[in-house]
C-alpha positions as CSV (number, residue, x, y, z in Angstrom):
1,M,26.4,-16.9,128.3
2,P,24.8,-13.5,129.3
3,P,26.3,-10.3,128.0
4,Q,28.9,-8.5,130.1
5,K,27.2,-5.9,132.4
6,T,28.2,-2.3,132.4
7,L,29.7,-1.1,135.7
8,Q,26.5,0.9,136.3
9,A,24.3,-2.2,135.8
10,F,26.6,-4.2,138.1
11,L,26.3,-1.5,140.8
12,A,22.5,-1.6,140.5
13,T,22.5,-5.3,141.1
14,A,24.8,-4.9,144.1
15,R,22.5,-2.2,145.5
16,A,19.4,-4.4,145.1
17,A,21.2,-7.2,147.0
18,L,22.3,-4.9,149.8
19,T,19.0,-3.1,150.3
20,A,16.7,-6.1,150.0
21,P,14.4,-6.6,153.0
22,P,15.8,-9.0,155.5
23,S,13.2,-11.6,154.6
24,K,14.4,-11.5,151.0
25,R,18.1,-11.1,151.6
26,L,20.3,-13.8,150.2
27,T,23.0,-14.5,152.7
28,P,25.9,-14.5,153.1
29,L,26.6,-11.2,151.5
30,H,30.1,-10.8,150.1
31,F,31.6,-7.3,150.4
32,V,34.7,-5.6,149.1
33,V,35.8,-2.6,151.1
34,G,38.8,-0.3,151.1
35,N,40.4,1.5,154.0
36,E,39.0,4.4,156.1
37,S,40.9,7.1,154.3
38,A,38.8,6.4,151.2
39,D,41.3,7.9,148.9
40,L,41.3,7.3,145.1
41,D,43.2,4.1,145.4
42,S,40.8,2.6,147.9
43,L,37.7,3.7,146.2
44,C,38.7,2.7,142.6
45,S,40.2,-0.6,143.7
46,T,37.1,-1.5,145.6
47,L,34.8,-1.0,142.6
48,F,37.3,-2.7,140.2
49,L,37.9,-5.8,142.4
50,A,34.2,-6.3,143.2
51,Y,33.3,-6.2,139.5
52,L,36.0,-8.6,138.3
53,R,35.6,-10.9,141.4
54,T,31.9,-11.2,140.6
55,H,32.8,-12.2,137.0
56,S,35.2,-14.9,138.2
57,P,34.1,-18.4,139.0
58,P,32.0,-19.2,141.0
59,H,30.5,-15.8,140.0
60,T,29.5,-14.9,143.5
61,L,28.2,-11.3,143.7
62,H,30.6,-9.1,145.5
63,I,29.2,-5.8,146.8
64,P,31.7,-2.8,146.6
65,L,31.3,-0.7,149.7
66,C,33.0,2.7,149.7
67,H,34.3,3.2,153.2
68,L,32.8,6.6,153.9
69,P,29.4,8.3,154.4
70,R,27.6,9.4,151.3
71,D,28.0,13.1,152.2
72,D,31.8,12.8,152.1
73,L,31.8,11.9,148.4
74,T,31.6,15.6,147.7
75,L,35.1,16.0,149.1
76,R,36.5,13.8,146.4
77,P,35.9,15.5,143.0
78,E,38.7,13.5,141.5
79,F,36.7,10.3,142.2
80,T,33.6,11.8,140.6
81,A,35.7,12.7,137.5
82,V,37.0,9.1,137.2
83,L,33.5,7.7,137.6
84,K,32.4,9.7,134.7
85,Y,35.0,8.0,132.5
86,A,33.5,4.7,133.7
87,A,30.0,5.9,132.8
88,V,28.7,6.0,136.4
89,T,28.0,8.7,138.9
90,P,28.4,9.1,142.7
91,D,24.7,8.2,143.0
92,D,25.4,4.8,141.6
93,V,28.1,3.7,144.2
94,L,27.4,2.3,147.6
95,T,28.6,3.9,150.8
96,L,28.4,3.3,154.6
97,T,25.2,5.3,154.4
98,E,23.5,2.4,152.5
99,L,24.7,-0.3,154.9
100,P,21.6,-1.6,156.6
101,G,21.3,-0.7,160.3
102,G,18.9,-1.1,163.2
103,D,16.4,-3.9,163.0
104,D,17.4,-4.5,159.4
105,G,21.1,-4.6,160.2
106,L,23.4,-7.3,158.9
107,K,24.5,-10.0,161.4
108,P,28.3,-10.6,161.2
109,E,27.7,-14.3,160.4
110,D,25.7,-13.3,157.4
111,T,28.6,-11.4,155.8
112,R,32.0,-12.1,154.2
113,W,34.6,-9.3,153.8
114,L,37.4,-8.9,151.3
115,L,39.7,-6.1,152.2
116,V,41.5,-4.0,149.6
117,D,44.2,-1.4,150.3
118,H,44.4,-2.5,154.0
119,N,44.8,-5.7,155.8
120,V,43.2,-4.9,159.2
121,M,39.5,-3.8,159.3
122,T,39.3,-0.7,161.5
123,G,36.7,1.7,162.9
124,P,33.0,0.8,163.3
125,L,33.2,-1.7,160.5
126,G,36.0,-3.5,162.2
127,Q,34.2,-3.6,165.5
128,A,31.2,-5.2,163.9
129,Y,32.6,-7.4,161.1
130,G,36.3,-7.7,161.8
131,G,36.0,-11.4,162.5
132,R,34.4,-12.1,159.1
133,V,37.4,-11.2,156.9
134,V,38.1,-13.8,154.2
135,G,40.8,-12.2,152.2
136,C,42.8,-9.1,151.2
137,I,44.8,-7.4,148.5
138,D,47.1,-4.8,150.0
139,H,50.4,-2.9,149.7
140,H,50.8,-1.9,153.3
141,D,52.8,-3.7,156.0
142,D,51.3,-7.0,156.8
143,E,49.9,-6.8,160.4
144,G,49.3,-10.6,160.5
145,K,45.5,-10.3,161.1
146,V,44.3,-11.9,157.9
147,P,44.5,-15.7,158.1
148,A,47.4,-17.3,156.2
149,D,45.0,-19.5,154.2
150,A,42.8,-16.6,153.1
151,E,42.0,-16.4,149.4
152,P,43.0,-14.1,148.0
153,R,45.9,-13.0,150.3
154,A,48.2,-10.8,148.3
155,I,50.2,-8.3,150.3
156,E,53.1,-6.8,148.4
157,K,54.9,-3.4,148.1
158,C,53.9,-1.3,145.2
159,G,52.9,2.3,144.4
160,S,49.2,1.7,144.1
161,C,47.1,-1.2,145.5
162,T,45.1,-1.1,142.4
163,S,48.1,-2.4,140.5
164,L,47.9,-5.6,142.6
165,V,44.2,-5.8,142.0
166,V,44.7,-5.6,138.3
167,E,47.3,-8.4,138.4
168,Q,45.0,-10.6,140.5
169,C,42.1,-10.0,138.1
170,S,44.1,-10.0,134.8
171,E,43.0,-13.5,133.7
172,T,39.3,-12.8,134.3
173,W,39.6,-9.4,132.6
174,E,41.3,-10.9,129.6
175,A,38.7,-13.7,129.4
176,L,35.9,-11.1,129.3
177,A,37.7,-9.3,126.6
178,K,38.1,-12.4,124.5
179,R,34.5,-13.6,124.7
180,D,32.8,-13.8,121.3
181,G,36.2,-13.9,119.8
182,G,36.9,-10.4,121.0
183,S,34.5,-9.0,118.5
184,N,31.9,-7.7,120.9
185,K,32.1,-3.9,120.6
186,E,29.9,-3.3,123.7
187,A,32.2,-5.5,125.8
188,A,35.3,-3.7,124.5
189,R,33.7,-0.4,125.5
190,I,32.9,-1.7,129.0
191,N,36.4,-3.0,129.5
192,A,37.8,0.4,128.4
193,Q,35.7,2.1,131.0
194,L,37.1,-0.2,133.6
195,A,40.6,0.6,132.4
196,Y,40.1,4.3,133.3
197,L,39.0,3.2,136.8
198,A,42.2,1.2,137.2
199,L,44.5,3.8,135.6
200,A,43.6,6.8,137.7
201,P,44.8,5.7,141.1
202,I,48.0,4.0,139.7
203,L,49.0,7.2,137.9
204,I,48.2,9.4,140.8
205,D,50.1,7.2,143.4
206,T,53.2,6.8,141.2
207,T,53.1,10.4,139.8
208,N,52.4,9.2,136.3
209,L,54.9,6.3,136.8
210,G,57.6,9.0,137.3
211,N,58.2,8.6,141.0
212,K,61.2,6.2,141.2
213,D,60.7,5.7,145.0
214,K,57.1,4.4,144.6
215,T,56.8,2.9,141.1
216,T,57.3,-0.8,140.9
217,A,57.1,-3.4,138.2
218,H,53.6,-4.2,139.5
219,D,52.5,-0.6,138.6
220,E,54.1,-0.6,135.2
221,R,52.5,-4.0,134.3
222,A,49.1,-2.9,135.5
223,V,49.2,0.3,133.4
224,A,50.3,-1.6,130.4
225,T,47.4,-4.0,130.9
226,A,44.8,-1.3,131.4
227,E,46.0,0.7,128.4
228,A,45.8,-2.4,126.2
229,H,42.1,-2.5,127.1
230,L,41.8,1.1,126.3
231,R,43.3,0.5,122.8
232,A,40.9,-2.4,122.3
233,G,38.0,-0.2,123.3
234,S,39.1,2.3,120.6
235,E,39.7,-0.3,117.9
236,G,36.4,-2.0,118.7
237,S,34.7,1.1,117.5
238,G,36.8,1.3,114.3
239,G,39.1,3.8,115.9
240,G,36.5,6.5,115.5
241,G,35.1,7.7,118.8
242,G,35.7,4.6,120.9
243,V,36.0,5.0,124.7
244,G,39.8,4.9,124.5
245,S,40.3,6.8,121.3
246,G,40.9,10.1,123.0
247,Y,43.1,8.8,125.8
248,D,46.3,10.7,126.6
249,R,48.1,9.5,129.7
250,D,49.7,12.8,130.6
251,A,46.4,14.8,130.1
252,F,44.4,12.2,132.1
253,F,46.9,12.3,134.9
254,A,46.9,16.1,134.9
255,E,43.1,16.3,135.0
256,V,42.8,14.0,138.0
257,T,45.7,15.6,139.8
258,A,44.3,19.1,139.5
259,L,41.0,18.0,141.0
260,K,42.7,16.1,143.8
261,E,44.9,19.0,144.8
262,D,42.2,21.7,144.7
263,L,41.5,22.6,148.3
264,S,40.4,26.2,147.6
265,Y,36.7,25.6,148.2
266,M,37.1,23.4,151.3
267,S,36.9,24.3,155.0
268,F,39.7,23.1,157.2
269,R,37.5,20.5,158.7
270,D,36.9,19.1,155.2
271,I,40.6,19.3,154.4
272,F,41.5,17.3,157.5
273,R,38.8,14.7,157.0
274,K,39.2,14.2,153.2
275,D,42.0,11.7,153.6
276,Y,41.9,10.7,157.3
277,K,42.8,7.5,159.1
278,E,43.1,6.8,162.7
279,W,44.2,4.0,165.0
280,D,43.6,3.1,168.6
281,E,46.8,2.3,170.4
282,G,45.7,1.1,173.8
283,R,43.7,4.0,175.1
284,L,45.4,6.4,172.8
285,K,44.0,7.6,169.5
286,L,46.4,8.4,166.7
287,G,44.9,10.5,163.9
288,T,46.5,11.1,160.5
289,S,45.5,13.4,157.7
290,S,47.1,13.4,154.3
291,V,46.9,16.8,152.5
292,P,47.9,17.4,148.9
293,Q,49.2,21.0,149.5
294,A,52.2,22.3,151.5
295,F,51.9,23.9,154.9
296,A,52.7,27.3,153.4
297,F,49.4,27.0,151.5
298,L,47.5,25.9,154.6
299,V,49.0,28.8,156.6
300,R,48.1,31.3,153.9
301,K,44.6,29.9,153.7
302,A,44.2,30.2,157.5
303,K,45.8,33.7,157.5
304,G,48.6,32.8,159.8
305,E,50.4,30.0,161.7
306,E,48.4,30.5,164.9
307,A,45.1,30.5,163.0
308,F,46.1,27.2,161.3
309,A,47.0,25.6,164.6
310,G,43.6,26.7,165.9
311,E,41.8,25.0,163.0
312,L,43.9,21.8,163.6
313,E,43.1,21.9,167.3
314,K,39.3,22.1,166.6
315,W,39.7,18.9,164.5
316,C,41.7,17.1,167.2
317,E,39.0,18.0,169.8
318,E,36.2,16.9,167.5
319,K,37.8,13.5,167.0
320,S,39.3,13.2,170.6
321,I,42.8,12.7,169.2
322,D,45.8,12.2,171.4
323,I,48.4,12.3,168.7
324,M,47.7,14.1,165.4
325,A,49.9,13.8,162.3
326,V,49.4,15.9,159.2
327,L,51.4,14.7,156.1
328,T,51.6,17.1,153.1
329,T,52.7,16.5,149.6
330,S,53.3,19.2,147.0
331,K,55.4,20.2,144.0
332,D,57.8,23.1,144.0
333,D,59.2,23.9,140.5
334,G,58.4,20.4,139.5
335,E,60.2,18.9,142.6
336,F,58.0,16.5,144.7
337,K,58.1,17.5,148.4
338,R,56.8,16.1,151.7
339,E,56.3,17.8,155.1
340,L,55.2,16.4,158.4
341,L,53.6,17.9,161.5
342,V,53.1,15.8,164.7
343,W,51.2,17.1,167.7
344,A,51.3,15.1,170.9
345,R,48.3,16.3,172.9
346,G,48.5,13.8,175.8
347,G,50.5,13.8,179.0
348,S,54.2,13.5,179.5
349,E,54.4,9.8,178.5
350,V,52.7,10.6,175.1
351,V,55.0,13.6,174.6
352,N,58.1,11.6,175.4
353,A,57.0,8.8,173.0
354,V,56.5,11.3,170.1
355,K,59.9,12.9,170.9
356,A,61.5,9.5,170.7
357,F,59.8,9.0,167.3
358,A,61.3,12.4,166.2
359,G,64.7,11.5,167.6
360,K,67.7,10.0,165.8
361,D,65.7,7.3,164.0
362,G,63.1,9.7,162.7
363,R,65.8,12.2,161.6
364,D,67.8,9.6,159.9
365,K,65.0,7.6,158.3
366,L,62.7,10.5,157.3
367,G,65.3,13.3,156.9
368,L,63.4,15.7,159.2
369,G,64.3,19.4,159.2
370,T,62.8,22.4,160.9
371,W,59.9,23.9,158.9
372,G,59.4,27.7,158.7
373,E,62.0,28.5,161.5
374,G,59.8,26.6,163.9
375,K,56.7,28.9,163.5
376,L,54.4,25.9,163.9
377,D,56.2,24.3,166.7
378,L,54.9,24.2,170.3
379,E,57.0,23.5,173.3
380,D,55.9,21.4,176.3
381,G,52.9,22.9,177.9
382,E,49.2,22.7,178.5
383,G,48.6,22.3,174.7
384,G,51.1,19.4,174.4
385,W,54.1,19.3,172.2
386,R,54.1,20.0,168.4
387,R,56.7,19.9,165.7
388,C,56.5,20.7,162.0
389,W,59.2,19.5,159.7
390,T,60.4,19.4,156.1
391,Q,60.9,15.7,155.0
392,A,63.9,15.1,152.8
393,R,63.3,11.4,152.5
394,V,60.2,11.7,150.3
395,E,60.0,8.0,149.6
396,H,58.3,7.6,153.0
397,S,54.6,8.2,153.1
398,R,51.9,7.4,155.7
399,K,52.4,3.7,154.9
400,Q,55.8,4.0,156.7
401,I,55.2,6.9,159.1
402,A,52.0,5.7,160.7
403,P,53.6,2.3,161.7
404,M,56.6,4.2,163.1
405,L,54.4,6.3,165.2
406,R,52.3,3.4,166.3
407,E,55.5,1.5,167.4
408,A,56.6,4.5,169.4
409,L,53.3,4.6,171.2
410,K,53.3,0.9,172.2
411,G,52.8,0.5,175.9
412,V,52.3,4.2,176.5
413,K,49.5,5.0,178.9
414,K,47.1,7.9,178.7
415,E,47.4,10.2,181.7
């Protein structure tokens, strides 16, 4: 039995398979891909699942594809930091930039796609390969697009999708750890590196397992599993300098969080596109940006409410967005807070649909309250209709709010 590969060596193998000339390409190619927002959960779960899936019978190579252009990796310093713990760099991972195009492009029938952190393939990938999805692991609402007999097909609520991935792959991970009687120090080191890859998004998405509204038993079990591999990585080196020997959960969480929340060096365009997802609802386009800072921070950065609205308008025009939602998260004296801005930029039907979303159901379910005395609000007019709210019901994130908006927009026509 060959020795267990490092994540870096695995990624080199995946790169060679993806970039091989068409005449030497072994098809079908099996891909693992996360959602378009390419947040830490999607990126880490993509790498983790592809690695463990490749090491599961029948040992088919699964290529992890980060769902973003290579240049956008610079917007995710938290991902770069986590990769370092796994002994890889951004140069090692595969992105949309590496996906063959033109005459060397991949025919849909020569591909198989396993979705992670979403269950509907969207965007250009969805248009080209949406009919070649063979499975998914996800924690969003099931949209019924993945066949019922797909394998795997795991869609369950939890804080982090990576938690479901760890559970799905736990037997393979454990088998790798027990090879050679569990005495292989190099394998223990590799599995400890994988543990960091799994832990980072789970801790971030559950606020270090402290957010009671998001943390589930799936998340707690996955953290326990990953930390057991970290301990084994430390013990495998005699407890002196092993990969997991310096692990401190709180310190690791704080390090990744600080990098994720640092927007000081970013332009507003980068802030809006860092964690961006969009949907086409008929002829309407709904765009959503998740931002890890409060609107007060964004307004200060822009030097005023009007300037901030102008920056957001530039983004909406660049992306041809009819309805834009900005969802913020922040901590104020240790208290976790959410805020929401929705801008209806279409005609009266679009405005009325968004007003309906913001009506009684929105107020009751989300606990919406006026933000900043309405200084970011815009009444009906040429620029559309905009509202910015505080959100008392912090348990509801984009996973719940985007489906609510999409439901409100059903059947609405663009004027």
